[in-house]
C-alpha positions as CSV (number, residue, x, y, z in Angstrom):
1,A,-20.6,4.8,-12.0
2,P,-19.0,4.3,-15.3
3,G,-20.9,7.7,-16.6
4,I,-18.9,10.0,-14.2
5,Q,-16.0,11.9,-15.6
6,L,-13.1,12.8,-13.3
7,T,-11.7,16.2,-15.2
8,R,-8.2,17.2,-15.1
9,F,-8.0,20.0,-12.0
10,G,-11.4,18.7,-10.8
11,L,-10.6,18.7,-7.2
12,M,-9.7,22.3,-7.5
13,N,-13.5,23.1,-8.2
14,A,-14.9,20.5,-5.4
15,L,-13.1,22.4,-3.2
16,T,-14.0,25.1,-4.1
17,N,-17.7,24.5,-3.9
18,H,-17.5,22.7,-0.7
19,L,-16.4,25.6,1.0
20,A,-18.8,27.9,-0.3
21,I,-21.3,25.9,1.2
22,P,-21.2,26.6,5.0
23,S,-21.1,23.3,7.2
24,P,-22.9,22.2,10.1
25,T,-20.9,22.6,13.5
26,T,-21.5,18.6,13.9
27,T,-19.5,17.9,11.0
28,K,-16.9,15.6,11.7
29,M,-12.9,16.9,11.1
30,C,-10.7,14.8,9.4
31,H,-6.9,15.4,11.1
32,Y,-3.5,14.2,9.4
33,P,-1.9,11.9,12.0
34,P,1.3,12.0,13.7
35,T,4.5,12.4,13.0
36,T,5.5,9.2,14.9
37,A,3.3,6.6,17.0
38,C,6.1,5.2,19.3
39,R,3.4,3.9,21.3
40,S,1.3,1.4,18.9
41,K,2.0,-2.2,19.7
42,Q,-0.4,-3.7,17.5
43,Y,-1.9,-3.5,13.9
44,S,-5.4,-3.6,12.0
45,I,-5.6,-5.6,8.9
46,I,-8.2,-4.7,6.2
47,V,-9.1,-7.2,3.6
48,T,-10.5,-6.8,0.6
49,S,-12.0,-9.8,-1.7
50,T,-14.4,-10.9,-3.9
51,A,-14.7,-14.4,-2.5
52,S,-13.8,-15.9,-5.6
53,N,-11.2,-18.2,-4.2
54,L,-12.7,-19.3,-0.6
55,R,-9.3,-21.3,-0.3
56,I,-6.7,-18.3,-0.8
57,L,-8.9,-16.3,1.1
58,F,-9.0,-18.8,4.0
59,L,-5.0,-19.9,3.7
60,N,-4.2,-16.0,3.8
61,L,-6.2,-15.4,6.5
62,L,-4.9,-18.6,8.6
63,S,-1.0,-17.2,7.4
64,W,-2.1,-13.6,8.9
65,L,-3.6,-14.6,12.3
66,T,0.0,-16.1,13.6
67,Y,1.5,-12.6,12.7
68,T,3.0,-11.1,15.8
69,S,1.6,-7.4,16.5
70,V,-2.0,-8.7,14.3
71,D,-4.6,-6.9,16.4
72,S,-7.9,-7.8,14.4
73,I,-8.7,-8.6,10.4
74,A,-11.7,-7.0,8.9
75,V,-12.5,-8.8,5.8
76,V,-14.4,-6.5,3.3
77,L,-16.2,-8.8,0.7
78,L,-18.1,-7.7,-2.1
79,P,-20.8,-7.7,-3.9
80,R,-22.7,-8.5,-0.7
81,L,-25.7,-11.2,-1.6
82,Q,-23.1,-13.2,-3.8
83,T,-20.5,-13.0,-1.7
84,N,-23.2,-14.1,1.1
85,A,-24.6,-16.7,-0.8
86,T,-20.6,-18.6,-1.8
87,L,-20.2,-18.0,2.0
88,E,-22.9,-20.0,2.9
89,S,-22.7,-23.2,0.1
90,D,-18.9,-23.6,1.1
91,A,-19.1,-26.3,4.0
92,K,-15.2,-26.5,3.8
93,Y,-14.3,-22.7,3.8
94,G,-17.3,-20.3,3.5
95,N,-18.9,-22.1,6.8
96,R,-15.4,-21.6,8.7
97,L,-15.0,-18.2,7.7
98,L,-19.0,-17.2,8.8
99,S,-18.0,-19.4,12.8
100,W,-15.2,-17.3,12.9
101,H,-17.2,-14.0,12.1
102,S,-19.8,-15.2,14.7
103,N,-17.2,-15.6,17.6
104,P,-17.0,-12.5,19.6
105,S,-13.3,-12.9,20.6
106,H,-12.1,-14.1,17.3
107,K,-9.8,-11.4,15.8
108,V,-11.4,-12.0,12.3
109,K,-15.0,-10.3,11.4
110,L,-16.4,-10.3,8.3
111,H,-18.3,-7.3,6.5
112,L,-20.6,-7.9,3.5
113,V,-20.8,-4.5,0.9
114,D,-22.2,-4.1,-2.4
115,S,-19.1,-1.4,-2.9
116,L,-15.7,-0.7,-1.1
117,W,-17.2,2.9,-0.6
118,D,-20.2,1.8,1.5
119,T,-17.7,0.3,4.1
120,R,-18.0,2.3,7.5
121,W,-14.2,2.6,8.0
122,S,-14.2,3.8,11.6
123,R,-15.7,0.7,12.7
124,L,-13.1,-1.9,10.7
125,V,-9.8,-0.7,12.9
126,S,-9.0,-0.4,17.0
127,T,-5.2,0.5,16.0
128,E,-3.5,3.6,15.1
129,A,-1.7,0.9,12.3
130,V,-3.6,-0.1,9.5
131,V,-2.7,-2.7,7.2
132,W,-4.2,-3.2,3.7
133,M,-4.3,-6.7,2.3
134,D,-5.7,-8.7,-0.9
135,G,-7.6,-11.4,0.0
136,D,-7.9,-12.8,-3.1
137,I,-4.3,-14.0,-4.6
138,P,-1.9,-15.8,-2.6
139,H,0.1,-14.1,-0.2
140,V,3.9,-13.3,-0.5
141,G,5.8,-12.0,2.6
142,N,6.1,-13.6,6.0
143,N,5.4,-12.3,9.8
144,R,9.1,-10.9,9.3
145,G,8.7,-8.7,6.9
146,L,5.6,-6.9,8.1
147,Q,7.0,-6.7,11.3
148,A,10.0,-4.6,9.6
149,G,7.4,-2.6,7.9
150,F,5.3,-1.5,11.0
151,L,8.5,-0.9,12.6
152,L,9.6,2.1,10.1
153,W,5.9,3.0,10.0
154,K,5.8,3.7,13.8
155,E,9.0,5.9,13.3
156,N,7.3,7.9,10.1
157,S,3.8,7.0,10.8
158,H,2.5,10.0,8.7
159,E,3.6,9.0,5.4
160,L,2.9,5.4,3.9
161,V,5.2,2.6,3.9
162,T,4.6,-0.3,1.7
163,S,6.4,-3.1,-0.3
164,R,5.4,-2.6,-4.0
165,G,3.9,-0.5,-6.2
166,W,3.6,0.7,-9.5
167,M,6.2,3.2,-11.2
168,I,4.5,6.1,-13.4
169,E,6.0,5.6,-17.1
170,R,5.4,8.8,-19.0
171,M,4.3,8.0,-22.4
172,E,6.8,9.6,-25.1
173,P,7.3,11.9,-26.0
174,L,6.1,14.2,-23.2
175,L,9.0,12.5,-20.7
176,P,12.0,15.5,-21.4
177,D,8.3,18.2,-20.5
178,V,7.5,16.5,-17.3
179,E,11.0,15.8,-15.8
180,S,11.9,19.5,-17.0
181,R,9.1,20.4,-14.7
182,R,9.5,18.5,-12.3
183,L,13.6,19.3,-12.1
184,L,11.8,23.1,-11.6
185,E,9.0,22.4,-9.0
186,S,11.4,20.8,-7.2
187,S,14.2,23.2,-6.9
188,V,12.3,25.6,-5.1
189,R,11.2,23.5,-2.2
190,T,13.8,22.6,0.4
191,D,11.7,21.5,3.0
192,D,10.8,17.8,1.7
193,K,13.9,16.0,1.2
194,Q,13.2,12.7,2.7
195,K,16.6,11.1,3.3
196,P,16.9,7.6,2.9
197,Y,15.4,6.0,6.2
198,D,17.6,8.7,8.0
199,T,20.1,6.5,8.7
200,T,23.6,6.4,9.8
201,A,26.1,3.7,8.9
202,S,29.1,2.4,10.8
203,N,31.2,2.0,7.2
204,S,32.2,5.4,6.1
205,T,31.2,5.2,2.2
206,L,27.6,3.9,3.6
207,A,27.0,6.6,5.7
208,E,28.0,9.1,3.0
209,E,25.3,7.8,1.0
210,A,23.3,7.4,3.7
211,T,23.1,11.8,4.1
212,K,22.8,12.6,0.7
213,P,19.1,13.1,-0.7
214,P,18.2,10.6,-3.2
215,T,19.0,11.3,-6.7
216,H,15.6,11.6,-8.0
217,S,13.7,14.8,-7.4
218,E,11.4,15.0,-3.8
219,G,8.1,16.8,-3.9
220,F,5.0,16.1,-6.5
221,V,4.8,17.6,-10.0
222,S,2.0,18.7,-11.7
223,M,0.3,17.2,-14.3
224,C,-0.9,19.1,-17.2
225,K,-3.4,18.2,-19.7
226,T,-1.1,17.0,-22.2
227,D,0.8,14.4,-19.9
228,N,-0.4,10.9,-20.2
229,I,0.7,7.7,-18.3
230,R,1.3,4.1,-17.8
231,L,2.3,2.2,-14.9
232,R,4.7,-0.9,-14.3
233,L,4.9,-3.6,-11.2
234,D,8.2,-2.6,-9.8
235,E,9.4,-3.2,-5.9
236,Q,11.9,-0.8,-5.6
237,E,10.9,2.1,-7.5
238,V,7.3,3.3,-6.7
239,H,5.3,5.5,-7.0
240,V,2.1,4.9,-6.4
241,P,1.5,1.9,-3.6
242,E,-0.4,-1.3,-4.5
243,L,-3.5,-1.5,-1.9
244,N,-2.2,-4.7,-1.3
245,G,0.6,-4.5,1.9
246,L,0.4,-0.6,2.1
247,I,0.3,0.6,5.9
248,H,-0.2,4.1,7.3
249,H,-2.4,6.0,10.4
250,R,-5.9,5.2,10.5
251,D,-6.5,8.7,9.8
252,Y,-6.4,8.8,6.8
253,L,-9.4,6.3,6.5
254,C,-11.5,9.3,7.3
255,F,-10.8,11.3,4.3
256,L,-11.9,8.3,2.2
257,S,-15.4,9.3,3.0
258,H,-14.9,12.9,3.4
259,K,-18.1,14.5,1.3
260,V,-15.6,16.5,-1.1
261,L,-14.4,12.9,-2.4
262,G,-17.8,12.1,-3.7
263,R,-17.4,12.4,-7.5
264,L,-13.8,10.0,-7.0
265,R,-16.4,7.5,-5.3
266,Q,-18.6,7.7,-8.1
267,R,-16.3,7.1,-10.7
268,S,-15.0,4.1,-9.2
269,Q,-16.9,1.2,-8.4
270,T,-15.3,-1.8,-8.9
271,L,-13.1,-3.6,-6.8
272,D,-9.6,-2.8,-8.4
273,E,-11.2,0.5,-9.7
274,S,-11.5,1.5,-5.8
275,R,-8.0,-0.3,-4.6
276,M,-6.3,1.8,-7.0
277,T,-8.2,5.3,-6.2
278,I,-7.9,4.6,-2.7
279,A,-4.1,3.8,-3.5
280,V,-3.9,6.9,-5.4
281,L,-5.9,9.2,-2.7
282,L,-3.5,7.8,0.2
283,T,-0.8,9.2,-1.9
284,Q,-1.7,12.3,-2.6
285,L,-3.4,13.1,0.7
286,S,0.6,12.0,2.5
287,Q,2.1,14.6,0.3
288,R,4.9,12.7,0.6
289,P,7.8,9.9,-1.1
290,L,6.5,6.0,-0.3
291,R,8.7,4.5,2.4
292,L,9.4,0.6,1.2
293,Y,10.0,-2.4,3.4
294,P,10.5,-5.5,1.7
295,A,7.6,-8.1,1.9
296,T,9.7,-11.3,3.0
297,V,12.7,-11.0,5.4
298,K,14.8,-14.3,5.9
299,R,14.9,-16.2,9.2
300,P,18.1,-15.3,11.5
301,E,20.8,-17.9,10.2
302,D,21.5,-20.6,12.5
303,N,25.4,-21.1,12.4
304,T,25.8,-24.2,14.6
305,K,23.6,-25.9,12.2
306,T,25.1,-26.8,8.3
307,T,22.0,-27.7,7.1
308,T,18.6,-26.7,7.9
309,T,15.4,-28.6,7.5
310,I,11.7,-27.4,7.9
311,Q,9.1,-30.3,7.7
312,G,11.8,-32.9,5.6
313,Q,12.5,-29.8,2.8
314,S,16.0,-27.6,2.8
315,Q,15.8,-24.2,3.1
316,K,17.3,-23.5,-0.3
317,R,14.3,-25.5,-1.5
318,L,11.8,-23.2,0.4
319,R,13.3,-19.9,-0.8
320,Q,13.3,-21.8,-4.6
321,R,9.1,-22.4,-3.7
322,R,8.4,-18.9,-2.2
323,R,10.4,-17.2,-5.5
324,L,8.1,-19.0,-7.8
325,L,4.9,-17.8,-5.7
326,Q,5.7,-14.6,-5.8
327,Q,6.5,-15.0,-10.0
328,D,3.1,-16.6,-9.9
329,T,1.5,-14.0,-7.8
330,N,2.8,-11.1,-9.8
331,R,2.0,-12.9,-12.8
332,I,-2.0,-12.9,-11.9
333,R,-1.2,-9.0,-10.5
334,R,-0.3,-7.9,-14.2
335,R,-3.4,-9.9,-15.8
336,R,-5.7,-8.6,-13.4
337,L,-4.4,-4.8,-13.8
338,L,-4.3,-5.2,-17.6
339,L,-8.1,-6.6,-17.8
340,S,-9.2,-4.0,-15.6
341,M,-7.7,-1.0,-17.2
342,D,-8.5,-2.4,-20.7
343,E,-12.4,-2.7,-19.2
344,V,-13.0,0.7,-18.0
345,M,-9.7,2.8,-19.3
346,G,-10.7,3.8,-22.8
347,D,-8.2,6.0,-24.5
348,E,-7.1,7.7,-21.1
349,S,-5.9,5.1,-18.4
350,F,-7.7,5.2,-15.5
351,V,-4.4,6.5,-13.2
352,S,-4.0,8.9,-15.6
353,T,-7.4,10.1,-15.3
354,L,-6.7,10.1,-11.3
355,M,-3.7,12.0,-11.3
356,G,-5.3,14.9,-13.4
357,Y,-7.9,14.8,-11.2
358,F,-5.2,15.7,-8.4
359,G,-3.3,17.7,-10.8
360,S,-0.2,16.1,-9.4
361,M,2.2,13.6,-10.0
362,P,3.9,11.5,-7.0
363,S,7.5,11.0,-6.2
364,E,9.5,8.1,-6.2
365,S,9.9,6.2,-3.3
366,V,13.5,5.5,-1.5
367,S,14.3,1.8,-1.8
368,W,14.8,-0.2,1.0
369,C,18.5,-1.2,0.3
370,A,19.3,2.5,-0.4
371,T,21.9,2.7,1.3
372,T,23.1,-0.9,1.0
373,N,25.7,-2.2,-1.8
374,R,23.3,-4.1,-3.2
375,C,19.5,-5.4,-3.4
376,P,19.1,-8.7,-2.1
377,L,17.6,-10.7,-5.4
378,H,14.1,-11.8,-5.4
379,H,13.6,-9.3,-2.3
380,E,14.5,-11.7,0.5
381,A,16.2,-9.7,3.0
382,A,18.4,-10.1,6.2
383,E,17.6,-7.7,8.8
384,S,20.9,-7.1,8.2
385,N,20.0,-5.3,4.9
386,L,17.1,-3.1,6.6
387,P,18.8,0.2,8.1
388,W,16.2,0.9,10.4
389,L,16.0,-2.1,12.2
390,Q,20.3,-1.4,13.1
391,K,22.0,-0.4,16.5
392,N,23.4,2.7,14.9
393,H,20.2,3.9,13.4
394,N,19.0,7.1,14.9
395,K,16.2,5.5,16.0
396,K,12.9,8.4,17.0
397,C,11.0,5.6,19.2
């Protein structure tokens, strides 16, 4: 509820109170996931939506149903009564979604809830890998991109793998203090250094670069009462993942409904708040920097043809359309975040409040093109740009 306040380092108090009360022996335990998931063949998609634009939701689902490794798609719609009325009154898209849901063999299932926290997570997924998607904006990405992210996740299943997210910017004049604190705290840690995708390269320069730790400090940094932060959307320097496109192990879902996080759930009631809370919570739980994958991976070039057309359009024009679509989607995403923050945050940003509740800020991600000479424009990567897809990669699976 909006009246609920999250105090700095509040999680410590919540844990202390929780441990002081003996738990019944029947209480379900949450466990951290394994470091690899080599036997995973498919992933489950969780889509969150307010059904504000059924056409966008329907077209997104049509696209995701064609993806190679999709096992099931759970569409979480809220609020319950409003979305149910919207579906029943829309003959073109809503009724088709309802017919999909009523078909036992169809991959798409609808879950109508009043709050995202009402969701019974264990019923949504049947695979180890979970992929979150936003059903309210046009999806930017393709099957090859998500498949690359899935393969990266299989080798690092205890970590979060995402295609985009938010960079934390420290508000001046606190920047020097925060950075010096990060360097001091990271200097005593030696076990959390994440090399760029644990790869070696045939080129000696790239091989040397690949074995170096990232230039930024690893590990989380403590967050003090005087710290204040803001977010900037980014696809290479990311501290907090956007829930859209995030891949993680299903074991993390258990923590979303854990008793100790009850106050956190009470504070986050709107869909935008809940999405951000889940993203921050998962980041804190993983205790690791994010790994990134490109949302779009280009189709392998066919050297036997001088020109390639898809439905009468050249590849160049198709790439231009994708770039415009991505720009439009980013504008929608930024506008929605700013509107949400203006409505709910007041003097202190919502994200700053969340970080303060945990008492720590996450470290920066390692870009998927960290071991290459340059990052492709508009993040339209080729498979040759992705270290974990190369033959000389030190594969864990």
